[in-house]
N, C-alpha and C positions, 0 to 999 in steps of 0.2 A: 397610413400605418395604425391609426387609432382603432380602426375596426378589427385589424389583425390582432392587436394587443388584447382587445376585449374578447375576441374569439379564443385566444390562447388561455386567458385567465379563466373564462367560464368553463373551458374544457378541463383544465389541469388542476384547478383548486380543489375539486372534490376528491382527487386522488392524492395530490402532493401537499395540500395546505397552502396558505398564503405565502409564507416565507420561502419555501422551496420552489414554489411556482415562479416567484419573481427571479430567483437565482437561475432557474432553467431558462426563462425568457431572455435574461441577459446573455446566457451562453448561446442561445439560438441566434440572436442578432449579431453577436460577435462572430459566430461561425459563418452565417449567411452574408452579412454585410461588412464585417470587420469593425463594427461600432463598439466602443466601450459605453459605460453608463452615460457619460456626457454626450456622446454621439447620439445615443437613443433619444435623449431629451431634445437635442437640437433638431433631430429629424422627425420627431413625433408628428408634426403637422403634414409631413410629406406623404405623397401617394406611393405605394409600393408597386413595382411592375408585376404583371401577371406571372412572369417566370419566378420572381422571388416569392410571391404568394404560393405558388405551386410547390416550391421547395419547402416552405414552412409547413404547408399542409401535409407533405410527405413525412416530415419530422414529427408533426403532431400525431399522425396516425401510428407511428412507431411508439411514441410515448404513451399513447392510450392503451397500448398492449403491454405497458409496464417495462419496456426496454429502457435501460439506463441511458440518460442523455450522453454520457461519456462514450458509450459504444456507438451511439448514433453519429456523433461528431468524430469519433476516433481520437479524442483528446481528453486528457485529465490534468488538472493543475495540482502540483505537489511541490512543496518547499520552494516556491518561487519559480518552478520550472513547468513548461508545457510538455507533457509526456504523451506519446502515442500509446493507445490501449486498444486491444481487441478482446473478443470473448475468450481468448486463450489465456488471459491474465486477469487477476483481480483488479478492480478499480482502487487506486490508492486512497486510504482513509485519512482524515485529519489526525486520528490518534497515532497513526504511523509517522506522520510528520512530527508529532511530539517526541517520538522515540529517537528520531534523528537529532533533535535538539538536546535530548538528555545525553546522548553519546558525545556530541560536539562539546557540550559544557564540561563533561568529565575529562575530555581530551585536552581542552584548553589550547595552549600553544605548542603542545608536543608534536614534533615533526616525525615523518617517516614511519608512522604506525602501519603495521601489517594487518589488514582487515579482511574478514571473510563474511559475506552475507549469504545465508543459507535459505533456500526457497525464495529466490529473488523476484520471480514473477516479472513485472514490467521493468525491473531494475531500479525501482524508485529509491530504495534505501541506499544501495551501493553507489548510485550516481550522485545522490545528494551528499553522501559522506565524502565521495571523491572531490566534490566541489567545495566542501565546507572545511574539512580537516586540512592540516598543513602537510602538503606533499605526501599523502598516504599511498600505500601500495594496496590496491583494492581488488579482491577477487569476489565473484558472485556465482552461486551454484543453483541450478534448478534441474529437476528430473525431466521437465517438459521441453522438448526441442522447439516447439512453437513459441513457448515463453521466452526461451533464450534468444530466438530470432527477434522478437519484439524488444527485448532488453538491449540487444546489440544495436538495434536501430536507434533506440533512445540515447545510448551512450555516444554513438557517432554524432547524432544531431546536436547533442549538448557538449560535445568535445570533452567527454569524461574518459579517462584512461582506465577502464575496468577490464580485467581479464575474466571472461565468462567460461564456466565449466558446465557441460551438460552431463550430469551424473546423478545416480541414486544415492542419497546419503546413507542408506542402509548397506551399501556396498562400497562406499568411498571413504577414504581416510587421509587427511593431510599429514604432512610430516610432523614429528614431535617438536614441540617448542617453536613452531614456525610462525605463530600468529600472536598479535597483541590484543586484537578484538575479534570476537565472533558475535554476530547479531543474526537473529532470525525472527521472522513473523510467519511461523509455519501454520498449517491447517490446525484449527483449535476449536471449532464449533462442534458440539456433540450432535450425533445423528438425531437424538430425541428433541433437539431444539429446532429442527426444520419446521415443525408445525407452527412456530411463532414468527417465522421470518417473512419479510415482505416479498411479493412476487418478483419485483425488479432484481432482487438478489437471487432468489431461489430458481427462477426460470432462465436466468441469463449468465450468471457468473459461474466459473468452472468449479464443480463440486469437489474435484480432487484437491483444490487449493483451499477449500473451506472446511470440510467435514472430517471428523475422526470417529472411530467406532465408540459407542457407549461403553463397551467392555474394556477399552484401553485408551482413554482420552489423552493421556500424556505420552503416547507412543513416540511422537516426534521429539518431544522435549527430552525424553530419556536417552534417545539415540544421540541427539546433538550434545547433550551434557557429557556423554561418554566420549564423543569426539573432542570436545573442548578440554576435558580433563587431561588429555594427552597432547593436543595440538597447541594449546595456549602456552606461551612463555610464562614463567613464574611472575605472578602479579598481573597477568593478562585478565581481561574483562569479558564477561559473557552477558549479553543482553537479549531479552525475549519480549515480544508482545504476547499477551496471554488472554485466556478466557477467565474473567473474574471469578467464576464459580470454582475454579481449580487453583486459585492463587496459593492457598495454604498448603495444599498437597504438593504443589510444585516446589514451593520454598523448602519443604521438608526433604523432597527428593534431592535438591541441589546441595543442601547442607549435608545430607547423607553421603553424597559423592565427594565430600571434602572441600567444597567451595566456601570461601570466606565472605563475610559482609553481605550476606544474602538480604536484599531489600526489595520489598514490594512497593511499587509506586503507582499513584493514582493518575488517571488522565484528567483532562479539563472538565469532564462530566462527573468527576468524583468516584469513578469506578477503578477498582484494582486492575490495571491494564498492562503493567510492565513489571518485569523482574530483572534485577541486575545483581551480579556477584563477581567475585574475584577468584582466580586460581591462587591457591596458597603459595607464598614465596618460598 
């Protein structure tokens, strides 16, 4: 096994750096052998079979083409859950995990909250909230039929009772006063930012879930805010993951639509990453 570890480190470090390389190696051995970190230490002196070595070589070849390890294994870790992911959905980010915690902290012990997750992708937010909040009624919407299929599979595997809706938010509207929480991590990266992005994101993740036109970067937020202004019950809460460069502009938009207590929140990296607000009572 030691020769395989050296081969992986020598090949991956120039691309991914030391820390990410070690994380990728742990994922590889968990996927191929089922070993956790302790298992890797215990088995480090062992010889790997030719079959296992060939499997690892195939994974390495894909990684050297900048394919994300989560798409290679079909698995992503999020909020203590193992989610299935495909190139039809974004790979859940740690920042989005933080958004779930913000919502859960605000909800406290309140039961039976009616929740809508817009642009659900893999279903990560909706499923995490379904498992974290007290007896919520959770719906999740996405325009992509392929994404909805992935999300439904994840909900079934994790025994989360989420109702999925395959619809375009620009053509769909929930009933008035029918929701207590609306959350969305919509496309928010400006087209002009493509040039600064890593190949593992740009070449593999779905662009429709990532990018917005430079001419109207708040297009999804504006529409979702309009939905929320009617669909949220009085005092209901709206949560967004955002592009830090548009935080001020979006906060002004929400205040202009009559939302109260508009707050911009930072992620663990110190970036303006979330906005939350309330529908006036």
